[in-house]
SERO-4910 file (N, C-alpha, C, O; in steps of 0.05 Angstrom, whole numbers):
BEGIN
 pado doro    nc1    nc2    nc3   cac1   cac2   cac3    cc1    cc2    cc3    oc1    oc2    oc3
  Met    A     12    -18      2      3      2     -1     20     19     -3     43     15      6
  Asn    A     11     42    -15     28     67    -22     10     91     -7    -14     93    -12
  Leu    A     21    105      8     -6    127     18     -8    146     -5    -31    149    -13
  Asn    A     11    158    -18      4    174    -40    -16    164    -65    -31    176    -79
  Asp    A     -9    132    -63    -30    126    -83    -58    136    -67    -70    156    -73
  Val    A    -64    122    -50    -88    127    -28   -103    147    -34   -127    145    -36
  Cys    A    -90    170    -36    -90    188    -25   -111    211    -59   -131    225    -63
  Ala    A    -90    199    -73    -99    202   -100   -120    196   -105   -138    214   -108
  Ala    A   -129    158   -110   -146    152   -109   -172    163   -106   -188    169   -123
  Val    A   -173    166    -79   -194    187    -63   -190    219    -76   -209    233    -69
  Ser    A   -180    227    -84   -182    262    -90   -196    248   -122   -216    260   -130
  Ser    A   -185    226   -139   -204    225   -163   -228    227   -159   -243    241   -173
  Gln    A   -237    206   -128   -267    191   -124   -284    218   -127   -305    219   -141
  Leu    A   -273    240   -112   -293    265   -108   -287    275   -135   -309    282   -144
  Lys    A   -276    277   -145   -268    301   -175   -294    290   -185   -315    303   -182
  Gln    A   -292    267   -196   -313    256   -210   -336    249   -207   -352    246   -226
  Gln    A   -346    245   -172   -366    255   -159   -381    290   -170   -404    290   -178
  Ala    A   -368    310   -168   -372    330   -159   -376    336   -195   -391    353   -203
  Glu    A   -365    322   -207   -375    325   -239   -394    315   -249   -403    322   -271
  Leu    A   -405    297   -234   -433    281   -241   -452    299   -229   -473    303   -240
  Gly    A   -448    309   -211   -467    334   -200   -494    311   -177   -490    287   -175
  Ile    A   -513    321   -167   -533    303   -149   -562    306   -160   -571    329   -162
  Gln    A   -579    283   -168   -598    292   -175   -617    275   -162   -614    251   -160
  Ile    A   -641    290   -149   -660    278   -128   -681    272   -138   -689    291   -151
  Thr    A   -699    250   -138   -719    239   -158   -733    229   -135   -723    213   -119
  Arg    A   -761    242   -133   -777    231   -112   -793    201   -124   -797    193   -147
  Gln    A   -801    190    -99   -806    155    -99   -833    161    -77   -831    171    -55
  Asn    A   -852    152    -87   -876    146    -62   -869    121    -47   -875    125    -23
  Glu    A   -858     99    -50   -859     72    -27   -818     71    -36   -804     78    -55
  Val    A   -816     58     -7   -788     49    -10   -779     29    -28   -790      7    -30
  Pro    A   -762     36    -39   -751      9    -60   -741    -11    -48   -733     -6    -25
  Glu    A   -737    -44    -62   -723    -61    -53   -702    -57    -44   -693    -65    -22
  Val    A   -685    -36    -70   -659    -37    -80   -647     -5    -89   -649      1   -113
  Gly    A   -637     13    -74   -627     48    -85   -618     41   -112   -612     21   -125
  Pro    A   -620     70   -115   -613     75   -146   -585     67   -157   -570     66   -138
  Thr    A   -577     62   -173   -547     63   -173   -544     75   -202   -526     66   -217
  Asn    A   -561     95   -210   -544    113   -234   -536    128   -220   -545    131   -197
  Lys    A   -510    145   -234   -491    166   -226   -504    191   -218   -516    203   -235
  Gly    A   -502    200   -195   -512    226   -180   -540    217   -174   -553    234   -163
  Val    A   -552    195   -179   -582    202   -181   -592    185   -134   -582    166   -123
  Trp    A   -612    204   -124   -612    188   -104   -643    186   -101   -655    204   -113
  Phe    A   -658    168    -88   -694    176    -85   -691    187    -59   -674    185    -41
  Gln    A   -715    202    -62   -727    219    -44   -755    209    -28   -773    225    -32
  Ile    A   -758    196    -18   -779    181    -10   -798    201     20   -784    214     36
  Pro    A   -813    201     21   -829    217     41   -844    198     63   -844    174     58
  Glu    A   -853    204     80   -869    190    113   -861    166    103   -874    154     86
  Val    A   -842    158    113   -823    124    118   -823    130    138   -816    153    146
  Thr    A   -834    102    160   -841     95    176   -813     80    191   -804     66    173
  Ala    A   -797     77    212   -776     64    208   -778     44    236   -789     51    257
  Val    A   -767     22    234   -779      6    261   -755      2    265   -741     -5    246
  Phe    A   -744      5    292   -709     -5    301   -710    -17    327   -718     -6    347
  Ala    A   -701    -46    324   -700    -64    344   -667    -67    355   -649    -71    339
  Asp    A   -665    -66    370   -638    -65    389   -636    -82    406   -652    -84    425
  Leu    A   -611   -101    403   -606   -123    426   -599   -111    450   -575   -109    454
  Lys    A   -616   -100    471   -597   -102    501   -575   -109    513   -568   -133    512
  Asp    A   -565    -97    523   -539   -104    535   -522   -121    530   -510   -134    547
  Ser    A   -518   -120    500   -504   -127    484   -474   -124    493   -457   -136    480
  Thr    A   -464   -101    522   -443   -106    530   -434   -133    552   -410   -138    554
  Gly    A   -449   -146    563   -459   -156    590   -457   -181    565   -448   -202    576
  Leu    A   -461   -185    538   -468   -216    529   -438   -213    515   -424   -234    513
  Ser    A   -427   -188    507   -399   -196    501   -373   -204    520   -350   -210    512
  Ala    A   -383   -205    547   -372   -209    582   -369   -229    583   -347   -235    591
  Ile    A   -393   -264    573   -386   -282    578   -362   -300    557   -357   -302    533
  Glu    A   -355   -307    571   -329   -331    549   -329   -345    533   -310   -352    518
  Arg    A   -360   -354    535   -364   -368    515   -376   -354    491   -394   -338    490
  Pro    A   -358   -366    468   -369   -348    447   -388   -373    433   -377   -378    412
  Glu    A   -408   -387    437   -426   -403    427   -444   -390    441   -465   -398    432
  Val    A   -451   -366    465   -473   -360    472   -481   -333    463   -505   -329    467
  Ala    A   -473   -320    456   -455   -308    448   -471   -303    416   -489   -287    411
  Ala    A   -463   -317    403   -473   -334    366   -491   -336    367   -503   -323    351
  Arg    A   -509   -351    385   -532   -372    388   -549   -335    389   -561   -327    369
  Ala    A   -548   -323    407   -567   -294    415   -569   -275    394   -590   -262    388
  Tyr    A   -546   -274    382   -548   -256    355   -563   -276    333   -574   -260    318
  Thr    A   -569   -298    325   -570   -312    320   -602   -317    316   -613   -317    294
  Tyr    A   -615   -322    338   -637   -315    341   -652   -294    351   -675   -290    344
  Phe    A   -641   -283    366   -652   -253    360   -653   -237    321   -671   -225    310
  Ile    A   -631   -243    313   -637   -226    283   -655   -241    270   -668   -227    256
  Arg    A   -662   -269    270   -676   -287    254   -705   -276    258   -721   -271    240
  Ala    A   -710   -272    289   -730   -267    302   -741   -243    288   -762   -241    275
  Met    A   -725   -230    291   -737   -201    284   -736   -197    256   -755   -183    248
  Ala    A   -716   -206    236   -722   -211    204   -750   -223    191   -764   -218    172
  Val    A   -747   -248    219   -777   -257    199   -799   -248    212   -821   -253    202
  Thr    A   -799   -232    236   -822   -210    236   -831   -183    213   -853   -174    206
  Leu    A   -813   -181    208   -810   -148    196   -818   -158    166   -829   -142    150
  Glu    A   -811   -189    158   -809   -204    133   -851   -203    137   -867   -189    124
  Arg    A   -856   -221    157   -890   -222    156   -898   -199    155   -920   -198    143
  Phe    A   -889   -179    162   -902   -151    167   -903   -132    142   -915   -110    141
  Ser    A   -890   -143    124   -893   -131     94   -872   -102    100   -879    -81     89
  Ala    A   -849   -103    115   -830    -78    112   -818    -82     83   -807   -102     73
  Gln    A   -821    -68     76   -801    -56     51   -772    -61     39   -764    -69     16
  Tyr    A   -759    -54     62   -730    -66     61   -723    -66     90   -735    -50    104
  Val    A   -702    -84    103   -686    -94    126   -666    -97    123   -657   -107    103
  Asp    A   -654    -89    141   -619    -86    145   -613    -91    170   -630    -89    187
  Ile    A   -594    -96    175   -578   -106    192   -555    -78    212   -531    -79    205
  Gln    A   -559    -66    227   -533    -49    241   -530    -58    266   -547    -67    281
  Gly    A   -499    -54    268   -495    -67    288   -513    -86    308   -518   -109    300
  Asp    A   -521    -79    333   -522   -104    339   -557    -96    348   -567   -100    370
  Gly    A   -573    -81    319   -597    -88    325   -615    -91    284   -605   -103    264
  Ile    A   -626    -85    284   -646    -93    259   -665    -75    254   -684    -75    270
  Phe    A   -666    -57    235   -690    -40    221   -704    -45    200   -691    -49    179
  Gly    A   -732    -45    199   -747    -43    178   -753    -18    172   -755      2    187
  Leu    A   -755    -22    134   -768      9    134   -801      8    123   -804    -13    111
  Phe    A   -824     22    123   -850     20    122   -865     54    112   -871     74    125
  Ser    A   -866     45     76   -887     62     72   -906     61     55   -910     39     47
  Gly    A   -924     83     42   -950     78     33   -969     89     49   -964    106     66
  Arg    A   -998     77     43  -1013     81     53  -1020     64     84  -1017     39     85
  Gly    A  -1025     73     98  -1033     46    128  -1000     45    137  -1002     40    160
  Ser    A   -980     47    132   -958     36    133   -956     48    167   -954     29    182
  Thr    A   -955     77    181   -953     81    210   -966     55    220   -951     36    221
  Phe    A   -983     51    225  -1000     31    237   -994      4    230   -996    -12    249
  Leu    A   -989     -5    209   -977    -26    208   -941    -35    223   -934    -53    239
  Ala    A   -924    -12    209   -900     -6    224   -905     -9    264   -887    -19    278
  Ala    A   -926      0    274   -936      0    300   -945    -32    311   -931    -39    329
  Ala    A   -964    -49    304   -964    -71    300   -942    -89    294   -942   -112    304
  Cys    A   -922    -80    279   -892    -95    276   -879    -88    299   -868   -106    312
  Gly    A   -880    -64    307   -862    -58    335   -876    -78    356   -862    -95    368
  Val    A   -893    -77    357   -913    -86    387   -915   -122    388   -915   -135    409
  Thr    A   -916   -133    361   -898   -169    356   -875   -170    369   -872   -184    390
  Met    A   -853   -152    354   -831   -159    351   -828   -153    390   -814   -171    398
  Lys    A   -834   -141    406   -824   -139    435   -836   -159    446   -828   -169    467
  Thr    A   -871   -169    423   -891   -197    457   -868   -220    440   -862   -237    457
  Leu    A   -854   -226    414   -848   -242    409   -818   -254    433   -817   -277    442
  Val    A   -799   -236    438   -766   -238    456   -785   -241    472   -785   -264    481
  Glu    A   -811   -224    484   -806   -224    519   -822   -255    520   -819   -266    542
  Arg    A   -836   -269    501   -851   -297    508   -831   -318    496   -828   -340    505
  Glu    A   -818   -308    474   -814   -331    463   -790   -335    464   -780   -353    477
  Val    A   -776   -313    447   -746   -317    443   -728   -315    466   -709   -330    464
  Ser    A   -729   -297    492   -718   -297    510   -712   -334    519   -692   -348    522
  Ala    A   -736   -336    520   -741   -354    539   -726   -387    521   -715   -404    535
  Arg    A   -727   -389    490   -713   -404    478   -688   -405    482   -677   -424    492
  Phe    A   -676   -385    474   -650   -373    482   -632   -381    514   -609   -390    517
  Thr    A   -648   -375    531   -646   -380    561   -643   -408    566   -627   -415    583
  Glu    A   -662   -433    547   -664   -461    550   -637   -457    537   -617   -447    548
  Asp    A   -638   -469    508   -612   -475    494   -584   -468    505   -567   -486    508
  Ala    A   -579   -440    510   -549   -431    520   -540   -434    550   -519   -443    559
  Ser    A   -558   -425    563   -544   -446    585   -525   -420    605   -505   -423    619
  Ala    A   -543   -393    598   -526   -372    606   -536   -361    619   -559   -364    613
  Asp    A   -535   -337    649   -536   -321    654   -537   -296    649   -524   -279    661
  Trp    A   -552   -294    630   -544   -270    604   -587   -266    601   -596   -288    600
  Glu    A   -604   -250    599   -627   -245    592   -630   -233    565   -622   -211    559
  Leu    A   -644   -251    549   -634   -234    522   -670   -218    511   -691   -228    503
  Thr    A   -664   -191    516   -683   -163    520   -680   -145    492   -659   -138    482
  Val    A   -707   -139    480   -693   -123    463   -711    -92    479   -722    -89    501
  Gly    A   -702    -67    446   -714    -37    445   -723    -34    430   -708    -37    411
  Ile    A   -747    -27    423   -757    -15    401   -757     15    397   -765     30    415
  Gly    A   -748     24    373   -759     50    372   -771     60    346   -773     43    328
  Ile    A   -782     88    342   -797     85    315   -807    108    316   -820    116    336
  Asp    A   -800    124    288   -798    153    282   -806    141    251   -804    121    237
  Gln    A   -819    173    250   -826    170    213   -806    195    209   -792    207    226
  Gly    A   -810    200    177   -806    226    159   -792    219    133   -793    197    122
  Thr    A   -780    239    125   -766    240     99   -739    216     88   -727    211    108
  Leu    A   -731    207     73   -712    196     70   -691    202     39   -701    212     19
  Leu    A   -670    196     40   -654    190     28   -644    170     24   -633    158     43
  Val    A   -643    157     -9   -634    131    -10   -625    135    -43   -638    145    -62
  Arg    A   -585    118    -44   -577    119    -58   -562     85    -50   -566     75    -28
  Arg    A   -551     77    -63   -533     53    -72   -504     66    -71   -497     80    -90
  Leu    A   -485     62    -45   -463     66    -60   -440     48    -42   -446     32    -25
  Gly    A   -412     56    -50   -395     35    -44   -369     37    -63   -358     58    -70
  Leu    A   -359      7    -69   -350      7    -90   -353    -17   -115   -372    -32   -115
  Arg    A   -336    -18   -131   -357    -39   -153   -358    -63   -150   -340    -78   -141
  Gly    A   -381    -70   -159   -369   -111   -159   -405   -112   -132   -427   -103   -138
  Thr    A   -397   -126   -103   -405   -141    -89   -402   -119    -62   -412   -124    -40
  Lys    A   -385    -93    -67   -385    -83    -36   -397    -50    -42   -389    -26    -44
  Gln    A   -415    -61    -41   -441    -34    -45   -471    -41    -13   -473    -60      3
  Asn    A   -480    -27    -15   -498    -21      5   -514      1      1   -507     23     -8
  Glu    A   -550     -8     12   -557     28     16   -559     46     28   -582     45     36
  Val    A   -550     61     35   -546     87     47   -566    102     51   -578    110     31
  Trp    A   -574    108     74   -603    122     86   -598    144     96   -584    144    116
  Ala    A   -607    168     86   -601    188     87   -618    201    101   -639    206     89
  Gly    A   -616    208    122   -649    229    143   -653    218    164   -641    198    169
  Lys    A   -677    232    184   -679    226    211   -688    200    211   -670    183    216
  Pro    A   -712    190    205   -724    177    212   -717    145    222   -732    135    238
  Val    A   -691    129    211   -670    107    210   -651    111    238   -641     94    252
  Asn    A   -651    141    241   -626    160    264   -637    169    290   -626    177    311
  Met    A   -663    164    282   -685    179    296   -688    150    320   -684    142    343
  Ala    A   -698    143    299   -712    108    318   -691     95    323   -695     84    344
  Ala    A   -660     89    312   -643     76    332   -640     87    361   -636     72    380
  Lys    A   -642    118    363   -635    125    385   -660    134    403   -662    150    422
  Leu    A   -676    120    392   -707    119    410   -706     86    420   -722     79    438
  Ser    A   -687     65    409   -691     39    411   -668     40    428   -664     18    438
  Ser    A   -649     60    437   -626     61    466   -645     68    480   -648     54    501
  Leu    A   -660     86    475   -668     99    510   -687     74    514   -687     65    537
  Ala    A   -705     59    494   -712     39    518   -707     17    534   -689      1    528
  Ala    A   -728     11    563   -719      0    567   -723    -32    560   -738    -40    543
  Pro    A   -706    -50    578   -715    -80    564   -741    -79    561   -755    -71    580
  Asn    A   -754    -87    531   -768    -99    518   -791    -77    523   -810    -78    538
  Glu    A   -783    -59    506   -797    -33    506   -801    -25    482   -789    -30    461
  Met    A   -826     -6    488   -823     10    455   -822     33    463   -830     42    484
  Val    A   -809     50    440   -809     83    441   -812     90    421   -799     83    401
  Val    A   -842    118    422   -838    129    397   -837    160    396   -837    173    417
  Ser    A   -836    174    369   -823    195    372   -852    205    380   -872    190    381
  Glu    A   -850    235    384   -876    250    388   -891    257    361   -915    264    365
  Arg    A   -885    257    338   -893    256    316   -910    238    304   -929    242    288
  Val    A   -898    208    320   -914    189    307   -938    181    325   -956    165    321
  Phe    A   -931    197    344   -945    179    373   -979    203    368  -1002    197    374
  Gly    A   -972    224    357   -996    241    344  -1006    237    332  -1029    245    334
  Leu    A  -1000    219    305  -1009    196    287  -1026    180    286  -1042    173    269
  Tyr    A  -1016    168    326  -1039    150    323  -1071    153    341  -1091    139    343
  Glu    A  -1060    189    356  -1080    198    372  -1109    215    355  -1133    219    360
  Arg    A  -1082    223    322  -1104    223    291  -1118    210    281  -1137    215    266
  Ala    A  -1107    183    289  -1123    154    277  -1150    149    269  -1160    171    274
  Ser    A  -1166    137    262  -1192    128    262  -1199    117    293  -1181    108    307
  Lys    A  -1230    120    302  -1230    113    326  -1232     89    345  -1239     85    369
  Leu    A  -1223     77    327  -1224     35    322  -1189     36    320  -1178     19    335
  Arg    A  -1176     48    310  -1152     47    308  -1137     66    339  -1117     71    352
  Gln    A  -1155     70    337  -1148     87    372  -1144     77    391  -1124     76    406
  Arg    A  -1170     64    390  -1174     56    411  -1161     25    416  -1168     16    438
  Ala    A  -1141      5    400  -1128    -12    386  -1098     -5    401  -1085    -19    416
  Leu    A  -1095     18    392  -1065     27    400  -1053     37    428  -1032     33    440
  Ile    A  -1076     53    434  -1074     75    455  -1085     59    479  -1073     61    501
  Trp    A  -1104     45    478  -1116     44    505  -1117      8    509  -1106     -5    492
  Ser    A  -1127     -4    529  -1125    -32    545  -1138    -43    539  -1157    -29    543
  Cys    A  -1144    -59    531  -1173    -86    529  -1180    -82    549  -1200    -68    545
  Gly    A  -1178    -86    579  -1193    -86    598  -1191   -116    618  -1201   -118    640
  Cys    A  -1177   -137    602  -1192   -154    614  -1175   -182    631  -1178   -206    636
  Asp    A  -1153   -159    635  -1135   -179    649  -1127   -205    642  -1118   -221    658
  Gly    A  -1129   -207    624  -1128   -235    605  -1139   -259    612  -1130   -282    613
  Glu    A  -1170   -245    619  -1187   -271    629  -1217   -265    610  -1230   -281    595
  Ala    A  -1223   -239    616  -1255   -235    606  -1252   -237    578  -1231   -229    567
  Arg    A  -1275   -250    563  -1283   -248    550  -1295   -223    530  -1291   -212    508
  Gly    A  -1306   -221    547  -1332   -188    538  -1315   -161    537  -1324   -139    534
  Ala    A  -1283   -169    541  -1283   -139    540  -1266   -129    512  -1282   -126    493
  Gly    A  -1239   -124    506  -1231   -127    490  -1238    -95    471  -1240    -73    481
  Leu    A  -1241   -100    448  -1240    -67    430  -1280    -63    444  -1287    -40    439
  Asp    A  -1292    -73    452  -1314    -62    458  -1312    -50    486  -1331    -34    489
  Ala    A  -1302    -51    500  -1298    -47    516  -1293    -23    524  -1274    -12    512
  Ala    A  -1307     -5    548  -1308     21    548  -1287     30    555  -1275     20    574
  Ile    A  -1270     61    536  -1250     70    547  -1244     77    581  -1225     77    597
  Gly    A  -1266     82    579  -1274     96    622  -1262     70    625  -1237     71    628
  Ala    A  -1274     43    624  -1262     16    645  -1237     13    633  -1233    -10    640
  Thr    A  -1211     22    618  -1193     10    613  -1173     30    617  -1182     50    627
  Ser    A  -1152     29    611  -1128     48    618  -1105     58    592  -1100     42    574
  Cys    A  -1092     83    592  -1077     88    566  -1048     67    574  -1036     67    596
  Leu    A  -1045     52    553  -1018     42    563   -994     56    553   -973     43    552
  Trp    A   -992     78    547   -962     94    543   -969    111    557   -991    116    565
  Glu    A   -937    125    565   -925    140    585   -914    164    567   -900    160    547
  Gln    A   -923    189    575   -905    217    556   -887    218    577   -890    217    601
  Glu    A   -857    222    559   -839    241    584   -817    264    563   -816    262    538
  Arg    A   -805    278    574   -792    292    564   -765    287    549   -746    281    562
  Ala    A   -763    288    523   -742    277    501   -718    283    513   -723    308    515
  Pro    A   -694    281    524   -669    283    539   -659    299    515   -664    292    492
  Glu    A   -644    324    522   -629    342    501   -609    330    491   -601    338    470
  Asp    A   -598    311    500   -569    310    495   -563    297    469   -544    306    455
  Leu    A   -579    278    459   -580    260    447   -593    275    411   -597    261    390
  Gly    A   -595    293    412   -601    311    386   -621    307    374   -622    315    351
  Leu    A   -647    291    391   -665    288    376   -688    312    376   -697    324    396
  Asp    A   -694    316    348   -714    333    348   -742    345    346   -754    358    329
  Phe    A   -746    334    376   -771    326    389   -776    328    413   -758    318    427
  Glu    A   -801    341    429   -798    349    457   -806    333    470   -797    337    492
  Asn    A   -820    312    470   -821    287    476   -836    261    462   -855    260    446
  Leu    A   -822    238    476   -823    216    475   -854    198    491   -870    202    510
  His    A   -850    181    471   -874    158    485   -876    127    492   -878    109    476
  Arg    A   -876    124    512   -870     94    514   -879     75    522   -890     79    544
  Leu    A   -881     47    510   -905     30    519   -886      2    529   -866     -8    518
  Arg    A   -897     -6    550   -887    -24    561   -905    -60    557   -897    -83    560
  Ser    A   -925    -52    551   -946    -72    545   -934    -91    525   -912    -85    517
  Cys    A   -947   -115    515   -946   -131    506   -971   -138    491   -988   -121    495
  Trp    A   -980   -163    469  -1010   -169    457  -1020   -177    487  -1005   -186    504
  Cys    A  -1044   -174    490  -1054   -196    504  -1060   -219    495  -1072   -226    474
  Val    A  -1052   -230    510  -1052   -268    493  -1080   -278    498  -1082   -302    493
  Thr    A  -1109   -260    510  -1143   -257    492  -1136   -245    469  -1129   -258    449
  His    A  -1137   -219    472  -1150   -203    450  -1124   -192    437  -1130   -173    423
  Gly    A  -1092   -197    438  -1080   -196    422  -1085   -200    384  -1079   -185    366
  Pro    A  -1093   -219    384  -1103   -210    353  -1122   -199    346  -1120   -185    326
  Glu    A  -1140   -200    356  -1158   -175    342  -1141   -135    345  -1137   -117    329
  Phe    A  -1138   -139    370  -1127   -112    363  -1104   -113    348  -1097    -90    351
  Cys    A  -1087   -123    334  -1065   -131    313  -1092   -121    299  -1101    -99    303
  Glu    A  -1103   -140    284  -1114   -133    260  -1135   -112    263  -1144   -105    241
  Ala    A  -1145    -97    283  -1158    -76    282  -1132    -47    275  -1140    -25    267
  Ile    A  -1117    -49    277  -1095    -33    277  -1081    -29    252  -1077     -7    243
  Val    A  -1069    -58    236  -1062    -57    212  -1082    -53    194  -1074    -40    175
  Thr    A  -1108    -60    194  -1130    -49    165  -1155    -30    178  -1173    -18    167
  Gly    A  -1150    -32    200  -1170    -11    204  -1201    -17    213  -1218     -1    221
  Arg    A  -1203    -33    211  -1235    -57    214  -1226    -77    233  -1205    -89    237
  Arg    A  -1260    -75    247  -1260    -96    264  -1255   -126    250  -1262   -129    226
  Pro    A  -1243   -147    265  -1235   -174    257  -1261   -184    250  -1280   -170    257
  Ser    A  -1265   -205    238  -1296   -215    229  -1290   -238    250  -1270   -252    256
  Leu    A  -1316   -235    257  -1325   -264    273  -1319   -287    253  -1324   -311    259
***
C-alpha cells in the first residue's frame, strides 16, 4: 500500500462525483434496492422506521463462551427479520447490534406499530425463553424498539462489485435507533410525531393502539368493545433528553405486549383499520 496512491484515488473519486452532480428523484414508496445511476438519489416521504436493538450487548460480550453470543445474535436477528418480513417491511437491514425495517405507503404507520409490538412480544414470551433454555447462560435476551417517521434519501453506494450497500440519509432511521437505545428492556419508544398520528387515527385504531383491552387476560367480554373509561392508557409520555440530538420535545413509552386473549383482534384492527370478522 502506498499512501500517496490512496490519497490520489480518493481525490479522483471526489472529482468524478463533483462532475456528476446530484439528482434527487421523488419516489412514493421504499424501493427494495437503492438507485445505482450516477448521481441519482431517491427521496421518499413519510417513511416509518422500526429499529430493534439487542439490549445489554456489553454484558453478552463479557461471557467467555463464544457460542452463547453466536446463539443470541442468531436467535434475535432471525426472529426480528422474520417478523419484519411477515409485516411486509419494504426494506430490512442489520446495523450493529440491531435490525431495522422501513415501511411506506398507505397505512404504513399502523403496520409498523403492530410490527413493533409483535417484535417485543415475541422476544419477551418466546425468543428469550428459548435462548435461556438452549444457551444455559446467566444473561437475559431483551429488546428495545424505536419508531420514527419522516423523509428519507437513499442511494446504493460503495465500491464496484459486491462491496455496495444502501445508504439511508435522513432522520427516521437515525431517530428510531436513538429511541431504541432509550427503551428499557422489552419496551417500545416512539417519537412525538408518530404518537400524534396514533392520536389522529380512526376511533378503532386509537382504541386498539392507545388503550388496554381491560380483560386482565381472562374476560372475553372486554377487548375492542370495552368502554375506554373502563380501560387504561398504555403509553407514558416524558420529555425527550436534550443531549441526544432528538428533534422533538416528547417521547412515548409502551411497556405492554399483546394480550394473550385479545392480541390478535387488536393487531388486525391496527393493521386494517377494521373490526375482525367473527
